[in-house]
C-alpha positions in Angstrom: 0.0 0.0 0.0 2.7 2.4 -0.9 5.0 1.6 2.1 8.5 2.7 1.4 7.6 4.7 -1.7 8.4 8.4 -1.7 5.7 10.9 -2.6 2.0 10.6 -2.2 0.9 7.0 -2.7 -2.5 6.1 -4.2 -4.3 4.0 -1.7 -4.8 0.4 -2.9 -7.8 -1.7 -2.2 -7.7 -3.2 1.3 -7.9 -7.0 1.4 -9.5 -9.0 4.2 -6.2 -9.9 5.8 -5.0 -6.3 5.9 -8.4 -5.2 7.2 -8.1 -7.6 10.1 -4.6 -6.5 10.9 -5.6 -2.8 10.8 -8.7 -3.5 13.0 -6.4 -5.2 15.5 -4.0 -2.3 15.6 -6.8 0.2 15.9 -7.9 -1.5 19.1 -5.2 0.6 20.8 -7.4 3.7 20.2 -10.5 2.0 21.7 -9.4 2.8 25.3 -8.8 6.3 26.5 -6.1 5.1 28.8 -4.1 3.7 25.9 -4.6 6.8 23.9 -3.2 8.9 26.8 -0.2 6.6 27.1 0.4 6.7 23.3 0.1 10.5 23.5 2.8 10.7 26.2 5.1 8.3 24.4 4.7 10.5 21.3 7.0 12.9 23.1 9.7 10.3 23.8 10.5 7.3 26.0 9.0 6.9 29.5 9.4 4.5 32.3 6.2 2.8 33.7 6.4 4.8 37.0 6.8 8.1 35.2 4.0 7.3 32.8 1.7 6.3 35.6 2.3 9.6 37.4 1.8 11.6 34.1 -1.5 9.9 33.1 -2.9 9.5 36.6 -3.0 5.7 36.7 -1.5 3.1 38.9 1.7 1.4 37.8 0.0 -2.0 37.4 -2.7 -0.5 35.2 -0.1 1.3 33.0 1.9 -2.0 32.8 -1.2 -3.8 31.7 -2.0 -1.3 29.0 1.7 -1.3 27.8 1.4 -5.1 27.5 -1.6 -4.7 25.2 0.2 -2.0 23.2 3.3 -4.1 22.9 1.2 -7.1 21.7 -0.4 -4.8 19.1 3.0 -3.8 17.9 2.6 -0.2 18.7 5.2 0.2 21.5 8.5 -1.4 22.4 10.3 -1.7 25.7 14.0 -0.8 25.8 16.1 -1.9 28.7 18.3 0.8 30.2 20.3 -0.6 33.0 17.9 -2.1 35.5 14.9 -0.3 34.1 12.7 -0.7 31.0 11.5 2.4 29.2 8.8 2.3 26.6 8.6 4.2 23.3 6.5 4.1 20.2 7.4 1.4 17.8 8.1 3.8 15.0 6.9 7.1 13.3 3.9 5.4 11.9 2.4 5.0 15.3 3.0 8.7 16.0 1.3 9.6 12.7 -1.7 7.3 13.6 -2.1 9.1 17.0 -1.7 12.5 15.3 -4.3 11.7 12.6 -6.8 10.4 15.2 -6.4 13.6 17.3 -6.7 15.8 14.2 -9.8 14.0 13.1 -11.4 14.5 16.5 -10.4 18.2 16.6 -11.9 18.7 13.1 -15.2 17.1 14.3 -15.2 19.3 17.4 -14.8 22.4 15.2 -17.7 21.3 13.0 -15.7 20.2 9.9 -17.8 17.4 8.4 -16.6 17.0 4.9 -13.6 15.8 3.1 -10.6 18.0 2.7 -10.8 17.6 -1.1 -13.9 16.8 -3.3 -14.1 13.2 -4.5 -13.8 14.3 -8.2 -10.5 16.1 -7.4 -9.1 13.0 -5.5 -10.1 10.8 -8.4 -8.5 13.0 -11.1 -5.4 13.4 -9.0 -5.1 9.7 -8.6 -5.6 9.0 -12.3 -3.2 11.7 -13.5 0.0 10.3 -15.0 3.3 11.0 -13.2 5.3 13.8 -14.8 
């Protein structure tokens, strides 16, 4: 689906296997606590204790959510001495969080339509590369 290709990729049709994988990854956004954690990790690595204080949750609750996020492939734990710090898996996760937040902000502001009309998107996708 355009991964690794420079420039704006034309979205390909989504097959059933990809749809299932995307739905699984999107489960991370189904819990406000996980969104808070991902939002904090967006700024850089955090320890469980520091994350717990920052998001107002207990350490065991944060650890549980981090396990879910790790299982979904969205965060990684990196050992630093005797401690493990957590960070986003990659820039795609940061972009996913950013886009979700931007979408919600647009809805709150009353933007309901697409950013470009459908005809414009279709003609741009069909235009030959120059």
